C-alpha positions in Angstrom: -0.6 -25.5 -68.7 1.4 -22.8 -67.0 5.0 -21.7 -67.7 6.8 -21.0 -64.5 9.9 -18.8 -64.9 12.6 -19.7 -62.4 14.7 -16.6 -61.5 16.9 -15.6 -58.6 13.9 -15.3 -56.2 12.6 -18.8 -56.9 13.0 -21.4 -54.2 12.4 -25.2 -54.5 9.5 -25.1 -52.0 7.5 -23.4 -54.8 7.5 -26.7 -56.7 4.2 -28.7 -56.5 4.0 -31.9 -54.5 3.3 -33.7 -57.8 4.2 -32.7 -61.3 1.7 -32.7 -64.2 1.8 -30.9 -67.6 4.1 -28.2 -66.5 7.0 -26.3 -68.0 9.8 -24.5 -66.0 12.1 -22.0 -67.7 15.2 -21.2 -65.8 16.6 -17.8 -66.7 20.2 -17.5 -65.5 19.3 -19.1 -62.1 20.9 -21.3 -59.6 18.8 -24.0 -58.0 19.2 -25.4 -54.5 19.4 -29.2 -53.9 16.0 -30.7 -54.4 14.7 -34.3 -54.4 11.5 -35.5 -56.1 9.6 -38.3 -57.8 9.3 -37.4 -61.5 6.7 -38.0 -64.2 7.9 -38.4 -67.7 10.3 -35.5 -68.0 12.6 -33.7 -70.5 15.3 -31.4 -69.3 17.1 -29.2 -71.9 20.0 -26.9 -71.3 20.3 -23.7 -73.3 23.4 -22.2 -71.5 25.4 -23.2 -68.4 24.8 -26.7 -67.1 22.5 -28.9 -65.0 23.4 -31.9 -62.9 21.1 -34.6 -61.6 21.2 -38.0 -59.9 18.5 -40.2 -61.5 17.8 -43.5 -59.9 21.3 -43.4 -58.4 23.1 -42.5 -61.7 24.8 -39.1 -62.1 23.8 -37.1 -65.2 25.3 -33.9 -66.4 23.6 -31.9 -69.2 25.6 -29.3 -71.2 24.2 -26.7 -73.7 22.3 -28.2 -76.6 21.8 -31.5 -74.7 18.8 -32.9 -73.0 18.0 -35.6 -70.4 15.0 -37.9 -70.5 13.6 -39.1 -67.1 11.2 -42.0 -66.9 7.9 -41.9 -65.0 8.2 -42.5 -61.3 12.0 -42.2 -61.3 13.6 -40.7 -58.2 15.5 -37.5 -59.0 17.9 -35.3 -57.1 19.0 -31.9 -58.4 22.8 -31.6 -57.8 23.3 -28.2 -59.4 21.8 -26.1 -62.1 23.3 -22.8 -63.4 22.2 -20.9 -66.5 19.2 -21.1 -68.9 17.3 -24.3 -69.2 13.8 -25.9 -69.7 12.2 -28.6 -67.7 9.0 -30.2 -69.0 6.9 -32.6 -67.0 4.4 -34.7 -68.9 1.3 -36.0 -67.2 1.1 -39.8 -67.5 -2.5 -39.5 -68.7 -1.4 -37.3 -71.5 1.4 -39.6 -72.6 -0.9 -42.6 -72.3 -3.2 -41.2 -74.9 -0.4 -40.6 -77.3 1.1 -44.0 -76.5 -2.1 -45.8 -77.3 -2.7 -43.9 -80.6 0.8 -44.3 -81.9 1.2 -47.9 -80.7 -1.8 -48.9 -82.9 -0.2 -47.2 -85.9 3.2 -48.9 -85.1 1.6 -52.3 -84.7 -0.2 -52.1 -88.0 3.1 -51.5 -89.8 4.7 -54.6 -88.2 4.2 -58.2 -89.3 4.5 -59.7 -85.8 3.8 -56.9 -83.3 4.7 -57.4 -79.6 1.9 -56.0 -77.4 3.3 -53.4 -75.0 1.3 -52.5 -71.9 1.6 -48.8 -70.9 2.2 -49.8 -67.3 5.3 -51.7 -68.4 6.5 -48.9 -70.7 9.8 -47.2 -69.9 11.8 -44.6 -71.7 15.5 -44.8 -72.2 17.0 -42.5 -69.5 20.0 -40.9 -70.9 21.6 -37.6 -71.8 21.1 -37.1 -75.5 23.7 -35.0 -77.4 22.8 -35.7 -81.0 21.4 -32.8 -83.1 19.1 -35.3 -84.9 15.6 -36.4 -83.9 12.2 -35.0 -83.5 12.6 -34.1 -79.8 15.8 -32.1 -80.4 14.1 -30.1 -83.1 11.0 -29.5 -80.8 13.2 -28.3 -78.0 15.3 -26.1 -80.2 12.1 -24.3 -81.5 10.7 -24.1 -77.9 13.9 -22.6 -76.5 14.0 -20.0 -79.3 10.4 -18.9 -78.5 11.2 -18.6 -74.8 14.6 -16.9 -75.0 13.7 -14.4 -77.8 10.1 -14.0 -77.0 8.9 -14.7 -80.6 5.5 -13.2 -81.4 2.6 -15.3 -82.6 3.0 -18.0 -80.0 1.0 -18.2 -76.8 2.8 -21.1 -75.1 1.1 -20.5 -71.8 -2.3 -21.5 -73.3 -1.3 -24.0 -76.0 -3.4 -27.1 -75.3 -1.5 -29.1 -77.9 2.0 -28.5 -76.7 2.3 -31.5 -74.4 0.6 -33.8 -76.9 3.2 -32.7 -79.5 6.0 -33.2 -77.0 4.7 -36.7 -76.1 4.4 -37.7 -79.8 8.0 -36.6 -80.4 9.2 -38.5 -77.3 7.3 -41.7 -78.2 8.5 -41.8 -81.9 12.1 -41.1 -81.0 12.0 -43.7 -78.2 10.4 -46.3 -80.5 13.5 -45.9 -82.7 15.8 -46.3 -79.8 13.8 -49.4 -78.6 14.3 -51.0 -82.0 18.0 -50.4 -81.9 18.2 -51.7 -78.3 16.5 -54.8 -79.6 19.4 -55.5 -81.9 21.8 -55.9 -79.0 21.9 -59.3 -77.2 23.0 -59.7 -73.7 21.7 -61.5 -70.6 21.1 -58.3 -68.5 19.0 -55.3 -69.6 21.6 -53.0 -67.9 24.3 -54.5 -70.1 22.3 -53.8 -73.3 21.6 -50.2 -72.2 25.3 -49.7 -71.4 26.5 -51.1 -74.7 23.9 -48.9 -76.6 25.0 -45.8 -74.6 28.6 -46.5 -75.8 27.5 -46.9 -79.4 25.7 -43.6 -79.2 28.8 -42.0 -77.7 30.7 -43.2 -80.8 28.0 -42.0 -83.1 28.1 -38.5 -81.5 31.9 -38.5 -81.9 31.6 -39.3 -85.6 29.1 -36.5 -86.0 31.1 -33.9 -84.0 34.2 -34.7 -86.1 32.5 -35.0 -89.4 35.2 -33.0 -91.3 38.2 -34.9 -89.9 39.8 -38.1 -91.0 39.0 -40.8 -88.4 40.2 -44.3 -87.8 37.9 -46.9 -86.5 40.2 -47.5 -83.5 39.9 -43.8 -82.5 36.1 -43.9 -82.5 36.0 -47.3 -80.7 38.3 -45.9 -78.0 35.9 -42.9 -77.6 33.0 -45.4 -77.2 35.1 -47.6 -74.8 34.7 -50.7 -77.0 37.0 -52.8 -79.1 37.1 -51.8 -82.8 35.4 -55.0 -83.8 32.7 -54.9 -81.1 31.9 -51.2 -81.9 31.8 -51.8 -85.7 29.4 -54.8 -85.2 27.1 -53.1 -82.7 27.0 -49.9 -84.8 26.0 -51.7 -87.9 23.3 -53.7 -86.0 21.8 -50.5 -84.5 22.0 -48.2 -87.5 22.1 -50.4 -90.5 25.4 -48.9 -91.8 29.0 -49.1 -90.9 30.7 -46.3 -88.9 32.7 -45.3 -91.9 29.6 -45.1 -94.1 27.8 -43.0 -91.5 30.7 -40.6 -91.3 31.0 -40.4 -95.1 27.2 -39.6 -95.4 27.6 -36.7 -93.0 30.6 -35.4 -95.0 28.7 -35.6 -98.3 25.5 -34.1 -97.0 27.5 -31.1 -95.7 29.4 -30.9 -99.0 26.0 -30.7 -100.8 25.0 -27.8 -98.6 28.3 -25.9 -99.3 28.0 -26.4 -103.0 24.4 -25.2 -103.0 25.4 -22.1 -101.2 27.6 -21.1 -104.1 30.3 -19.8 -101.8 32.9 -22.5 -102.3 34.6 -24.2 -105.2 34.6 -28.0 -105.5 38.2 -28.1 -104.3 37.5 -26.0 -101.2 34.5 -28.1 -100.4 36.6 -31.3 -100.7 39.2 -30.0 -98.2 36.6 -28.5 -95.8 34.8 -31.8 -95.7 37.8 -33.9 -94.9 38.7 -35.4 -98.3 42.4 -35.6 -99.2 41.9 -34.4 -102.8 39.2 -33.2 -105.2 39.3 -36.4 -107.3 38.3 -38.8 -104.4 35.7 -36.2 -103.4 34.2 -36.2 -106.9 33.9 -40.0 -107.0 32.4 -40.2 -103.6 29.9 -37.4 -104.3 28.8 -38.8 -107.6 28.4 -42.3 -106.2 26.3 -41.0 -103.3 24.1 -38.4 -105.1 24.2 -39.6 -108.7 25.4 -36.2 -109.8 28.8 -34.5 -110.2 29.7 -31.6 -107.9 30.0 -29.3 -110.9 26.3 -29.9 -111.6 25.3 -28.5 -108.2 27.4 -25.4 -108.1 25.5 -22.1 -108.8 
């Protein structure tokens, strides 16, 4: 595996005719228009932006976000400015991880549905959530590349693409299970509804410290309040309100453990109207009073 750094002197004719296990690190560069057939691919933006057309659908990636591209998808580079990472996974590498993890997955299910690798597809989308194995993997990788951390020889790491493939498979398995909870006649309708639910989930996470109404979140997701509430609970097992509250309380715990804030300050910073309602919610969630956490 070789890391190719894309700088101002790089031109698209330097790309190979077929991608395998390869990593490209764009360092404040601007790419020309370029069309290609992709392998399984992950594109992560550190700064600036990247724009693509994947199978006819426009995708824009902003800092901290990543795009997943399915094997054999047709891709056009529309524009790319700034720092970013593009990783291409050889199908043979991913097939090994797929086979190994599928066996583990099937053993944990009562009535497994056999999935043939040739019929396997990843969910092509721009992912904005800070959660997930792949987001953590990409965050660590970008840190190594940008800061040049010592003790890591990425250029000769034989396990990197196996680790990447495993993160991708496990995250995608969770998405597949959620997609399976949505019923519609067309696969494209299921994917569109799921994309809207994810958009609402990201809105809840981004505005974790603000009071939100279900109608506001549903509008962001371009769904009716009832439809969004029903689909969200089907996909994630909790209501939008419960998910929002969980984030608030988890952040509250972090603040209390830091010892830098009083319980009243934490309550206000986490979106609670008063300390009393915060105390009840915190105790109900963690089984401990806020005062027992403070250093």
